[in-house]
Each structure stands twice: as C-alpha cells, then as structure tokens.
MIVEXMAR-612594 format. One record per residue: x, y, z of N, C-alpha, C, CB in turn; residue in three letters. Coordinates in nm, 3 decimals, decimal comma. Glycine has a CB too. Layout:
MIVEXMAR-612594
<n_X X n_Y Y n_Z Z ca_X X ca_Y Y ca_Z Z c_X X c_Y Y c_Z Z cb_X X cb_Y Y cb_Z Z resn ALA>
...
end
This chain:
MIVEXMAR-612594
<n_X 12,042 n_Y 13,131 n_Z 11,429 ca_X 12,017 ca_Y 13,258 ca_Z 11,488 c_X 11,923 c_Y 13,251 c_Z 11,606 cb_X 11,964 cb_Y 13,350 cb_Z 11,388 resn MET>
<n_X 11,907 n_Y 13,369 n_Z 11,699 ca_X 11,829 ca_Y 13,389 ca_Z 11,761 c_X 11,693 c_Y 13,454 c_Z 11,761 cb_X 11,882 cb_Y 13,414 cb_Z 11,811 resn PRO>
<n_X 11,699 n_Y 13,535 n_Z 11,692 ca_X 11,604 ca_Y 13,596 ca_Z 11,570 c_X 11,514 c_Y 13,531 c_Z 11,511 cb_X 11,666 cb_Y 13,634 cb_Z 11,466 resn HIS>
<n_X 11,509 n_Y 13,420 n_Z 11,460 ca_X 11,453 ca_Y 13,325 ca_Z 11,394 c_X 11,346 c_Y 13,236 c_Z 11,475 cb_X 11,558 cb_Y 13,251 cb_Z 11,342 resn LYS>
<n_X 11,240 n_Y 13,238 n_Z 11,397 ca_X 11,156 ca_Y 13,109 ca_Z 11,453 c_X 11,178 c_Y 13,009 c_Z 11,476 cb_X 11,081 cb_Y 13,073 cb_Z 11,407 resn ARG>
<n_X 11,229 n_Y 12,906 n_Z 11,338 ca_X 11,195 ca_Y 12,775 ca_Z 11,304 c_X 11,312 c_Y 12,811 c_Z 11,202 cb_X 11,027 cb_Y 12,724 cb_Z 11,258 resn ASN>
<n_X 11,456 n_Y 12,769 n_Z 11,210 ca_X 11,567 ca_Y 12,791 ca_Z 11,100 c_X 11,571 c_Y 12,643 c_Z 11,062 cb_X 11,729 cb_Y 12,862 cb_Z 11,155 resn PRO>
<n_X 11,506 n_Y 12,555 n_Z 11,069 ca_X 11,524 ca_Y 12,395 ca_Z 11,042 c_X 11,491 c_Y 12,408 c_Z 10,903 cb_X 11,421 cb_Y 12,276 cb_Z 11,133 resn GLU>
<n_X 11,371 n_Y 12,449 n_Z 10,851 ca_X 11,336 ca_Y 12,392 ca_Z 10,706 c_X 11,455 c_Y 12,504 c_Z 10,612 cb_X 11,126 cb_Y 12,418 cb_Z 10,658 resn ARG>
<n_X 11,512 n_Y 12,581 n_Z 10,651 ca_X 11,593 ca_Y 12,696 ca_Z 10,569 c_X 11,744 c_Y 12,590 c_Z 10,589 cb_X 11,594 cb_Y 12,901 cb_Z 10,662 resn SER>
<n_X 11,740 n_Y 12,564 n_Z 10,660 ca_X 11,895 ca_Y 12,479 ca_Z 10,692 c_X 11,862 c_Y 12,305 c_Z 10,613 cb_X 11,929 cb_Y 12,459 cb_Z 10,928 resn GLU>
<n_X 11,779 n_Y 12,264 n_Z 10,610 ca_X 11,748 ca_Y 12,126 ca_Z 10,530 c_X 11,685 c_Y 12,243 c_Z 10,353 cb_X 11,566 cb_Y 11,986 cb_Z 10,652 resn HIS>
<n_X 11,653 n_Y 12,301 n_Z 10,310 ca_X 11,690 ca_Y 12,360 ca_Z 10,171 c_X 11,842 c_Y 12,414 c_Z 10,129 cb_X 11,601 cb_Y 12,479 cb_Z 10,156 resn LEU>
<n_X 11,905 n_Y 12,409 n_Z 10,257 ca_X 12,065 ca_Y 12,409 ca_Z 10,227 c_X 12,118 c_Y 12,329 c_Z 10,240 cb_X 12,142 cb_Y 12,474 cb_Z 10,278 resn ASP>
<n_X 12,114 n_Y 12,180 n_Z 10,304 ca_X 12,139 ca_Y 12,072 ca_Z 10,248 c_X 12,058 c_Y 12,023 c_Z 10,153 cb_X 12,154 cb_Y 11,997 cb_Z 10,325 resn THR>
<n_X 11,949 n_Y 12,051 n_Z 10,096 ca_X 11,935 ca_Y 11,985 ca_Z 9,966 c_X 11,989 c_Y 12,057 c_Z 9,874 cb_X 11,806 cb_Y 11,958 cb_Z 9,928 resn LEU>
<n_X 12,002 n_Y 12,171 n_Z 9,879 ca_X 12,115 ca_Y 12,252 ca_Z 9,762 c_X 12,246 c_Y 12,187 c_Z 9,764 cb_X 12,152 cb_Y 12,424 cb_Z 9,800 resn ALA>
<n_X 12,286 n_Y 12,142 n_Z 9,854 ca_X 12,430 ca_Y 12,063 ca_Z 9,840 c_X 12,395 c_Y 12,002 c_Z 9,803 cb_X 12,519 cb_Y 12,018 cb_Z 9,920 resn ARG>
<n_X 12,322 n_Y 11,877 n_Z 9,826 ca_X 12,298 ca_Y 11,740 ca_Z 9,742 c_X 12,294 c_Y 11,758 c_Z 9,629 cb_X 12,186 cb_Y 11,665 cb_Z 9,762 resn LEU>
<n_X 12,269 n_Y 11,827 n_Z 9,584 ca_X 12,223 ca_Y 11,872 ca_Z 9,416 c_X 12,326 c_Y 11,910 c_Z 9,375 cb_X 12,115 cb_Y 11,989 cb_Z 9,381 resn ALA>
<n_X 12,435 n_Y 12,000 n_Z 9,426 ca_X 12,536 ca_Y 12,073 ca_Z 9,423 c_X 12,665 c_Y 11,934 c_Z 9,412 cb_X 12,532 cb_Y 12,186 cb_Z 9,564 resn ARG>
<n_X 12,671 n_Y 11,828 n_Z 9,480 ca_X 12,766 ca_Y 11,733 ca_Z 9,463 c_X 12,674 c_Y 11,610 c_Z 9,356 cb_X 12,823 cb_Y 11,678 cb_Z 9,630 resn ALA>
<n_X 12,598 n_Y 11,613 n_Z 9,319 ca_X 12,582 ca_Y 11,580 ca_Z 9,184 c_X 12,590 c_Y 11,641 c_Z 8,995 cb_X 12,484 cb_Y 11,553 cb_Z 9,214 resn GLN>
<n_X 12,646 n_Y 11,778 n_Z 9,039 ca_X 12,657 ca_Y 11,852 ca_Z 8,919 c_X 12,806 c_Y 11,809 c_Z 8,845 cb_X 12,644 cb_Y 12,017 cb_Z 8,958 resn ALA>
<n_X 12,881 n_Y 11,731 n_Z 8,932 ca_X 13,001 ca_Y 11,699 ca_Z 8,893 c_X 12,982 c_Y 11,544 c_Z 8,806 cb_X 13,099 cb_Y 11,699 cb_Z 9,029 resn GLY>
<n_X 12,881 n_Y 11,490 n_Z 8,865 ca_X 12,877 ca_Y 11,362 ca_Z 8,752 c_X 12,804 c_Y 11,419 c_Z 8,617 cb_X 12,775 cb_Y 11,213 cb_Z 8,816 resn VAL>
<n_X 12,730 n_Y 11,486 n_Z 8,636 ca_X 12,642 ca_Y 11,557 ca_Z 8,471 c_X 12,728 c_Y 11,630 c_Z 8,393 cb_X 12,507 cb_Y 11,682 cb_Z 8,492 resn MET>
<n_X 12,852 n_Y 11,674 n_Z 8,454 ca_X 12,932 ca_Y 11,761 ca_Z 8,414 c_X 13,025 c_Y 11,693 c_Z 8,335 cb_X 12,983 cb_Y 11,833 cb_Z 8,512 resn LEU>
<n_X 13,051 n_Y 11,578 n_Z 8,378 ca_X 13,156 ca_Y 11,431 ca_Z 8,325 c_X 13,058 c_Y 11,397 c_Z 8,239 cb_X 13,206 cb_Y 11,284 cb_Z 8,446 resn GLU>
<n_X 12,925 n_Y 11,324 n_Z 8,216 ca_X 12,839 ca_Y 11,256 ca_Z 8,102 c_X 12,862 c_Y 11,379 c_Z 8,042 cb_X 12,672 cb_Y 11,196 cb_Z 8,122 resn ALA>
<n_X 12,909 n_Y 11,512 n_Z 8,025 ca_X 12,888 ca_Y 11,587 ca_Z 7,891 c_X 13,007 c_Y 11,552 c_Z 7,796 cb_X 12,882 cb_Y 11,752 cb_Z 7,914 resn MET>
<n_X 13,073 n_Y 11,498 n_Z 7,854 ca_X 13,259 ca_Y 11,497 ca_Z 7,756 c_X 13,213 c_Y 11,358 c_Z 7,701 cb_X 13,469 cb_Y 11,485 cb_Z 7,882 resn VAL>
<n_X 13,181 n_Y 11,385 n_Z 7,568 ca_X 13,184 ca_Y 11,282 ca_Z 7,512 c_X 13,246 c_Y 11,275 c_Z 7,381 cb_X 13,076 cb_Y 11,246 cb_Z 7,513 resn GLN>
<n_X 13,281 n_Y 11,127 n_Z 7,331 ca_X 13,387 ca_Y 11,159 ca_Z 7,208 c_X 13,262 c_Y 11,096 c_Z 7,096 cb_X 13,580 cb_Y 11,053 cb_Z 7,215 resn ILE>
<n_X 13,278 n_Y 11,171 n_Z 6,964 ca_X 13,279 ca_Y 11,137 ca_Z 6,811 c_X 13,095 c_Y 11,081 c_Z 6,917 cb_X 13,452 cb_Y 10,985 cb_Z 6,703 resn HIS>
<n_X 13,020 n_Y 11,207 n_Z 6,919 ca_X 12,852 ca_Y 11,181 ca_Z 6,890 c_X 12,815 c_Y 11,077 c_Z 7,011 cb_X 12,813 cb_Y 11,098 cb_Z 6,713 resn GLU>
<n_X 12,786 n_Y 11,146 n_Z 7,058 ca_X 12,771 ca_Y 11,060 ca_Z 7,191 c_X 12,814 c_Y 10,896 c_Z 7,197 cb_X 12,616 cb_Y 11,066 cb_Z 7,227 resn ARG>
<n_X 12,942 n_Y 10,864 n_Z 7,236 ca_X 12,953 ca_Y 10,729 ca_Z 7,257 c_X 12,893 c_Y 10,691 c_Z 7,359 cb_X 13,067 cb_Y 10,687 cb_Z 7,263 resn ARG>
<n_X 12,898 n_Y 10,541 n_Z 7,384 ca_X 12,807 ca_Y 10,486 ca_Z 7,439 c_X 12,806 c_Y 10,502 c_Z 7,595 cb_X 12,812 cb_Y 10,364 cb_Z 7,395 resn ARG>
<n_X 12,959 n_Y 10,505 n_Z 7,665 ca_X 13,004 ca_Y 10,485 ca_Z 7,802 c_X 12,914 c_Y 10,628 c_Z 7,886 cb_X 13,202 cb_Y 10,490 cb_Z 7,806 resn GLY>
<n_X 12,950 n_Y 10,777 n_Z 7,861 ca_X 12,968 ca_Y 10,887 ca_Z 7,924 c_X 12,834 c_Y 10,938 c_Z 7,953 cb_X 13,050 cb_Y 10,974 cb_Z 7,853 resn GLY>
<n_X 12,694 n_Y 10,914 n_Z 7,872 ca_X 12,537 ca_Y 10,887 ca_Z 7,931 c_X 12,503 c_Y 10,833 c_Z 8,012 cb_X 12,461 cb_Y 10,838 cb_Z 7,877 resn TRP>
<n_X 12,541 n_Y 10,706 n_Z 7,992 ca_X 12,488 ca_Y 10,593 ca_Z 8,088 c_X 12,507 c_Y 10,663 c_Z 8,276 cb_X 12,610 cb_Y 10,422 cb_Z 8,051 resn LYS>
<n_X 12,610 n_Y 10,738 n_Z 8,269 ca_X 12,611 ca_Y 10,838 ca_Z 8,416 c_X 12,476 c_Y 10,937 c_Z 8,435 cb_X 12,759 cb_Y 10,957 cb_Z 8,409 resn ALA>
<n_X 12,418 n_Y 10,964 n_Z 8,369 ca_X 12,277 ca_Y 11,068 ca_Z 8,357 c_X 12,193 c_Y 10,961 c_Z 8,462 cb_X 12,187 cb_Y 11,093 cb_Z 8,154 resn GLU>
<n_X 12,166 n_Y 10,876 n_Z 8,424 ca_X 12,062 ca_Y 10,767 ca_Z 8,485 c_X 11,968 c_Y 10,734 c_Z 8,564 cb_X 12,091 cb_Y 10,708 cb_Z 8,518 resn TRP>
<n_X 12,162 n_Y 10,706 n_Z 8,664 ca_X 12,092 ca_Y 10,756 ca_Z 8,826 c_X 12,079 c_Y 10,865 c_Z 8,877 cb_X 12,146 cb_Y 10,718 cb_Z 8,932 resn PRO>
<n_X 12,177 n_Y 10,994 n_Z 8,844 ca_X 12,183 ca_Y 11,103 ca_Z 8,848 c_X 12,027 c_Y 11,200 c_Z 8,871 cb_X 12,257 cb_Y 11,116 cb_Z 8,736 resn VAL>
<n_X 12,019 n_Y 11,179 n_Z 8,731 ca_X 11,867 ca_Y 11,304 ca_Z 8,661 c_X 11,775 c_Y 11,270 c_Z 8,757 cb_X 11,774 cb_Y 11,271 cb_Z 8,473 resn PHE>
<n_X 11,738 n_Y 11,136 n_Z 8,775 ca_X 11,578 ca_Y 11,162 ca_Z 8,852 c_X 11,629 c_Y 11,172 c_Z 9,026 cb_X 11,438 cb_Y 10,986 cb_Z 8,819 resn PRO>
<n_X 11,766 n_Y 11,161 n_Z 9,034 ca_X 11,778 ca_Y 11,156 ca_Z 9,185 c_X 11,743 c_Y 11,357 c_Z 9,213 cb_X 11,980 cb_Y 11,077 cb_Z 9,244 resn GLU>
<n_X 11,853 n_Y 11,421 n_Z 9,095 ca_X 11,833 ca_Y 11,519 ca_Z 9,053 c_X 11,656 c_Y 11,643 c_Z 9,072 cb_X 11,877 cb_Y 11,463 cb_Z 8,932 resn LEU>
<n_X 11,611 n_Y 11,583 n_Z 8,998 ca_X 11,474 ca_Y 11,581 ca_Z 8,987 c_X 11,407 c_Y 11,577 c_Z 9,111 cb_X 11,435 cb_Y 11,478 cb_Z 8,912 resn CYS>
<n_X 11,435 n_Y 11,472 n_Z 9,236 ca_X 11,382 ca_Y 11,489 ca_Z 9,343 c_X 11,420 c_Y 11,592 c_Z 9,438 cb_X 11,386 cb_Y 11,389 cb_Z 9,388 resn LEU>
<n_X 11,531 n_Y 11,595 n_Z 9,430 ca_X 11,601 ca_Y 11,677 ca_Z 9,560 c_X 11,545 c_Y 11,807 c_Z 9,499 cb_X 11,799 cb_Y 11,671 cb_Z 9,587 resn LEU>
<n_X 11,530 n_Y 11,864 n_Z 9,391 ca_X 11,494 ca_Y 12,008 ca_Z 9,314 c_X 11,377 c_Y 12,029 c_Z 9,347 cb_X 11,499 cb_Y 12,020 cb_Z 9,159 resn THR>
<n_X 11,238 n_Y 11,913 n_Z 9,325 ca_X 11,093 ca_Y 11,963 ca_Z 9,373 c_X 11,059 c_Y 11,946 c_Z 9,507 cb_X 10,985 cb_Y 11,898 cb_Z 9,304 resn SER>
<n_X 11,173 n_Y 11,872 n_Z 9,572 ca_X 11,154 ca_Y 11,883 ca_Z 9,719 c_X 11,207 c_Y 12,017 c_Z 9,777 cb_X 11,226 cb_Y 11,763 cb_Z 9,789 resn SER>
<n_X 11,291 n_Y 12,047 n_Z 9,715 ca_X 11,396 ca_Y 12,206 ca_Z 9,740 c_X 11,250 c_Y 12,294 c_Z 9,689 cb_X 11,593 cb_Y 12,239 cb_Z 9,593 resn ALA>
<n_X 11,196 n_Y 12,299 n_Z 9,610 ca_X 11,105 ca_Y 12,374 ca_Z 9,572 c_X 10,991 c_Y 12,444 c_Z 9,672 cb_X 11,055 cb_Y 12,302 cb_Z 9,484 resn LEU>
<n_X 10,904 n_Y 12,275 n_Z 9,698 ca_X 10,848 ca_Y 12,258 ca_Z 9,786 c_X 10,875 c_Y 12,319 c_Z 9,890 cb_X 10,842 cb_Y 12,167 cb_Z 9,797 resn ALA>
<n_X 10,954 n_Y 12,310 n_Z 9,938 ca_X 11,019 ca_Y 12,354 ca_Z 10,065 c_X 11,014 c_Y 12,503 c_Z 10,111 cb_X 11,158 cb_Y 12,319 cb_Z 10,055 resn LEU>
<n_X 11,104 n_Y 12,555 n_Z 9,957 ca_X 11,093 ca_Y 12,676 ca_Z 9,964 c_X 10,934 c_Y 12,760 c_Z 9,962 cb_X 11,178 cb_Y 12,707 cb_Z 9,862 resn ALA>
<n_X 10,895 n_Y 12,704 n_Z 9,877 ca_X 10,712 ca_Y 12,742 ca_Z 9,860 c_X 10,623 c_Y 12,790 c_Z 10,022 cb_X 10,617 cb_Y 12,556 cb_Z 9,793 resn ILE>
<n_X 10,686 n_Y 12,656 n_Z 10,047 ca_X 10,593 ca_Y 12,637 ca_Z 10,210 c_X 10,707 c_Y 12,778 c_Z 10,291 cb_X 10,621 cb_Y 12,397 cb_Z 10,322 resn ASP>
<n_X 10,835 n_Y 12,761 n_Z 10,356 ca_X 10,875 ca_Y 12,853 ca_Z 10,384 c_X 10,886 c_Y 13,019 c_Z 10,337 cb_X 10,945 cb_Y 12,804 cb_Z 10,392 resn LEU>
<n_X 10,845 n_Y 13,044 n_Z 10,205 ca_X 10,805 ca_Y 13,158 ca_Z 10,182 c_X 10,671 c_Y 13,210 c_Z 10,237 cb_X 10,812 cb_Y 13,165 cb_Z 10,063 resn VAL>
<n_X 10,581 n_Y 13,156 n_Z 10,226 ca_X 10,428 ca_Y 13,118 ca_Z 10,260 c_X 10,400 c_Y 13,142 c_Z 10,386 cb_X 10,389 cb_Y 12,978 cb_Z 10,238 resn ARG>
<n_X 10,539 n_Y 13,128 n_Z 10,481 ca_X 10,523 ca_Y 13,187 ca_Z 10,670 c_X 10,585 c_Y 13,287 c_Z 10,630 cb_X 10,603 cb_Y 13,102 cb_Z 10,829 resn GLY>
<n_X 10,624 n_Y 13,353 n_Z 10,548 ca_X 10,717 ca_Y 13,466 ca_Z 10,578 c_X 10,631 c_Y 13,594 c_Z 10,578 cb_X 10,839 cb_Y 13,476 cb_Z 10,468 resn LEU>
<n_X 10,660 n_Y 13,702 n_Z 10,702 ca_X 10,585 ca_Y 13,777 ca_Z 10,729 c_X 10,691 c_Y 13,943 c_Z 10,703 cb_X 10,521 cb_Y 13,725 cb_Z 10,876 resn GLU>
<n_X 10,664 n_Y 14,026 n_Z 10,636 ca_X 10,724 ca_Y 14,178 ca_Z 10,591 c_X 10,654 c_Y 14,242 c_Z 10,676 cb_X 10,704 cb_Y 14,241 cb_Z 10,436 resn VAL>
<n_X 10,745 n_Y 14,297 n_Z 10,797 ca_X 10,694 ca_Y 14,450 ca_Z 10,816 c_X 10,837 c_Y 14,539 c_Z 10,773 cb_X 10,636 cb_Y 14,486 cb_Z 11,004 resn ARG>
<n_X 10,759 n_Y 14,591 n_Z 10,662 ca_X 10,876 ca_Y 14,707 ca_Z 10,627 c_X 10,863 c_Y 14,842 c_Z 10,729 cb_X 10,853 cb_Y 14,765 cb_Z 10,451 resn THR>
<n_X 10,811 n_Y 14,867 n_Z 10,752 ca_X 10,796 ca_Y 15,002 ca_Z 10,859 c_X 10,886 c_Y 14,934 c_Z 10,974 cb_X 10,606 cb_Y 15,050 cb_Z 10,923 resn GLU>
<n_X 10,897 n_Y 14,800 n_Z 11,009 ca_X 10,990 ca_Y 14,771 ca_Z 11,110 c_X 11,103 c_Y 14,751 c_Z 11,074 cb_X 10,965 cb_Y 14,681 cb_Z 11,180 resn ARG>
<n_X 11,166 n_Y 14,708 n_Z 10,937 ca_X 11,260 ca_Y 14,677 ca_Z 10,878 c_X 11,335 c_Y 14,802 c_Z 10,852 cb_X 11,225 cb_Y 14,604 cb_Z 10,776 resn MET>
<n_X 11,251 n_Y 14,930 n_Z 10,832 ca_X 11,270 ca_Y 15,081 ca_Z 10,807 c_X 11,333 c_Y 15,142 c_Z 10,909 cb_X 11,147 cb_Y 15,153 cb_Z 10,786 resn ARG>
<n_X 11,284 n_Y 15,096 n_Z 11,017 ca_X 11,292 ca_Y 15,156 ca_Z 11,164 c_X 11,472 c_Y 15,111 c_Z 11,207 cb_X 11,146 cb_Y 15,062 cb_Z 11,291 resn ALA>
<n_X 11,446 n_Y 14,994 n_Z 11,170 ca_X 11,567 ca_Y 14,884 ca_Z 11,260 c_X 11,719 c_Y 14,983 c_Z 11,175 cb_X 11,551 cb_Y 14,629 cb_Z 11,188 resn ASN>
<n_X 11,686 n_Y 14,977 n_Z 11,047 ca_X 11,784 ca_Y 15,028 ca_Z 10,939 c_X 11,843 c_Y 15,209 c_Z 11,020 cb_X 11,669 cb_Y 15,042 cb_Z 10,747 resn VAL>
<n_X 11,734 n_Y 15,285 n_Z 10,960 ca_X 11,702 ca_Y 15,374 ca_Z 11,033 c_X 11,799 c_Y 15,452 c_Z 11,191 cb_X 11,583 cb_Y 15,311 cb_Z 11,053 resn ASP>
<n_X 11,764 n_Y 15,331 n_Z 11,284 ca_X 11,816 ca_Y 15,300 ca_Z 11,419 c_X 11,950 c_Y 15,221 c_Z 11,457 cb_X 11,718 cb_Y 15,231 cb_Z 11,474 resn GLY>
<n_X 11,983 n_Y 15,161 n_Z 11,329 ca_X 12,085 ca_Y 15,109 ca_Z 11,339 c_X 12,229 c_Y 15,215 c_Z 11,342 cb_X 12,072 cb_Y 15,015 cb_Z 11,236 resn ASP>
<n_X 12,222 n_Y 15,364 n_Z 11,278 ca_X 12,363 ca_Y 15,403 ca_Z 11,280 c_X 12,468 c_Y 15,396 c_Z 11,197 cb_X 12,405 cb_Y 15,360 cb_Z 11,357 resn ARG>
<n_X 12,400 n_Y 15,241 n_Z 11,082 ca_X 12,544 ca_Y 15,191 ca_Z 10,986 c_X 12,614 c_Y 15,104 c_Z 11,068 cb_X 12,661 cb_Y 15,319 cb_Z 10,940 resn GLY>
<n_X 12,566 n_Y 15,061 n_Z 11,194 ca_X 12,574 ca_Y 14,927 ca_Z 11,236 c_X 12,577 c_Y 14,764 c_Z 11,132 cb_X 12,457 cb_Y 14,934 cb_Z 11,321 resn LEU>
<n_X 12,639 n_Y 14,718 n_Z 11,125 ca_X 12,655 ca_Y 14,584 ca_Z 11,057 c_X 12,546 c_Y 14,498 c_Z 11,107 cb_X 12,796 cb_Y 14,515 cb_Z 11,084 resn LEU>
<n_X 12,494 n_Y 14,426 n_Z 11,041 ca_X 12,362 ca_Y 14,355 ca_Z 11,108 c_X 12,376 c_Y 14,206 c_Z 11,173 cb_X 12,248 cb_Y 14,340 cb_Z 10,989 resn SER>
<n_X 12,542 n_Y 14,202 n_Z 11,148 ca_X 12,614 ca_Y 14,062 ca_Z 11,257 c_X 12,618 c_Y 14,136 c_Z 11,430 cb_X 12,842 cb_Y 14,013 cb_Z 11,191 resn GLU>
<n_X 12,717 n_Y 14,268 n_Z 11,422 ca_X 12,694 ca_Y 14,307 ca_Z 11,542 c_X 12,576 c_Y 14,358 c_Z 11,608 cb_X 12,766 cb_Y 14,375 cb_Z 11,555 resn ARG>
<n_X 12,391 n_Y 14,357 n_Z 11,525 ca_X 12,294 ca_Y 14,375 ca_Z 11,607 c_X 12,274 c_Y 14,234 c_Z 11,659 cb_X 12,177 cb_Y 14,440 cb_Z 11,545 resn VAL>
<n_X 12,314 n_Y 14,165 n_Z 11,584 ca_X 12,259 ca_Y 13,979 ca_Z 11,613 c_X 12,349 c_Y 13,957 c_Z 11,706 cb_X 12,276 cb_Y 13,840 cb_Z 11,474 resn LEU>
<n_X 12,470 n_Y 13,977 n_Z 11,706 ca_X 12,539 ca_Y 13,948 ca_Z 11,793 c_X 12,491 c_Y 13,999 c_Z 11,960 cb_X 12,657 cb_Y 13,995 cb_Z 11,739 resn SER>
<n_X 12,491 n_Y 14,081 n_Z 11,962 ca_X 12,400 ca_Y 14,203 ca_Z 12,062 c_X 12,311 c_Y 14,134 c_Z 12,141 cb_X 12,301 cb_Y 14,320 cb_Z 11,976 resn ALA>
<n_X 12,192 n_Y 14,133 n_Z 12,044 ca_X 12,067 ca_Y 14,052 ca_Z 12,094 c_X 12,087 c_Y 13,906 c_Z 12,163 cb_X 11,977 cb_Y 14,028 cb_Z 11,970 resn TYR>
<n_X 12,174 n_Y 13,880 n_Z 12,094 ca_X 12,178 ca_Y 13,699 ca_Z 12,096 c_X 12,239 c_Y 13,687 c_Z 12,233 cb_X 12,291 cb_Y 13,606 cb_Z 11,959 resn ALA>
<n_X 12,314 n_Y 13,797 n_Z 12,288 ca_X 12,352 ca_Y 13,822 ca_Z 12,427 c_X 12,260 c_Y 13,853 c_Z 12,491 cb_X 12,439 cb_Y 13,908 cb_Z 12,450 resn ALA>
<n_X 12,183 n_Y 13,928 n_Z 12,471 ca_X 12,116 ca_Y 14,000 ca_Z 12,575 c_X 12,002 c_Y 13,856 c_Z 12,609 cb_X 12,039 cb_Y 14,175 cb_Z 12,510 resn ARG>
<n_X 11,917 n_Y 13,788 n_Z 12,489 ca_X 11,792 ca_Y 13,689 ca_Z 12,483 c_X 11,862 c_Y 13,560 c_Z 12,484 cb_X 11,687 cb_Y 13,705 cb_Z 12,345 resn VAL>
<n_X 11,980 n_Y 13,548 n_Z 12,468 ca_X 12,061 ca_Y 13,420 ca_Z 12,463 c_X 12,001 c_Y 13,337 c_Z 12,375 cb_X 12,077 cb_Y 13,347 cb_Z 12,591 resn GLY>
<n_X 12,027 n_Y 13,213 n_Z 12,342 ca_X 12,050 ca_Y 13,103 ca_Z 12,193 c_X 11,884 c_Y 13,044 c_Z 12,237 cb_X 12,232 cb_Y 12,935 cb_Z 12,198 resn LYS>
<n_X 11,801 n_Y 13,004 n_Z 12,118 ca_X 11,742 ca_Y 12,941 ca_Z 12,129 c_X 11,744 c_Y 12,797 c_Z 12,174 cb_X 11,714 cb_Y 12,969 cb_Z 12,061 resn ALA>
<n_X 11,702 n_Y 12,730 n_Z 12,214 ca_X 11,743 ca_Y 12,600 ca_Z 12,284 c_X 11,704 c_Y 12,493 c_Z 12,129 cb_X 11,627 cb_Y 12,563 cb_Z 12,461 resn PRO>
<n_X 11,799 n_Y 12,387 n_Z 12,111 ca_X 11,805 ca_Y 12,312 ca_Z 12,046 c_X 11,722 c_Y 12,163 c_Z 12,046 cb_X 11,910 cb_Y 12,318 cb_Z 12,052 resn GLY>
<n_X 11,718 n_Y 12,075 n_Z 11,960 ca_X 11,623 ca_Y 11,977 ca_Z 11,963 c_X 11,669 c_Y 11,883 c_Z 12,088 cb_X 11,614 cb_Y 11,901 cb_Z 11,819 resn PRO>
<n_X 11,583 n_Y 11,851 n_Z 12,154 ca_X 11,611 ca_Y 11,841 ca_Z 12,293 c_X 11,587 c_Y 11,648 c_Z 12,329 cb_X 11,485 cb_Y 11,965 cb_Z 12,386 resn GLY>
end
C-alpha cells in the first residue's frame, strides 16, 4: 500500500501466521486417539510443536517490534474520517495511489 512506510514486517507476520496455521491440521490429527493415548498419533506432535513454538515466538517478537514504532495521531484520524464524507477507505487509498504512485519494490 502506498501509504505504508515499510510493509515488509507486516507481510512477514502474515507469512508466519500462515505457516503456523498449516501445522494446525497435524496437531488436530494428533488429538485423535483410540483407547487413551494409543502409541501412533501423539508422535506426530514431536516435530510440529517445537516448530509452532518457534513460529509463534518469532511472530510475537516481530509484532512487538512493529507496534513499538507505530505512531497514532488521533486528531489526523478524526479529520480523515470527518473529511471522508462516508467514502470507503479503499476508494480513498486508490485515489491516493493514483496521485502519488506506488512505492518502489525491492530492487
């Protein structure tokens, strides 16, 4: 989005969430047990749980870093909403992008 300073960290956070979600199926399948923790299913947790812990801790550190640099200017937010006359933000962003152009990609 053209109004973002650096969307790479938020995009990386999204990627970490997708990777963690992808492991949810394995963890759910490991829950299916016949007769009080039969041998087979719980072994599927072994490689997945540590990876989920790493993904989650990385995402948490990234999110904290991302929010730490956040600047909230409530007076500007209010002025933008009031001046918007009910237009959707997507339309405003599209008009803004058409005026200022898109941010250059990695190069």
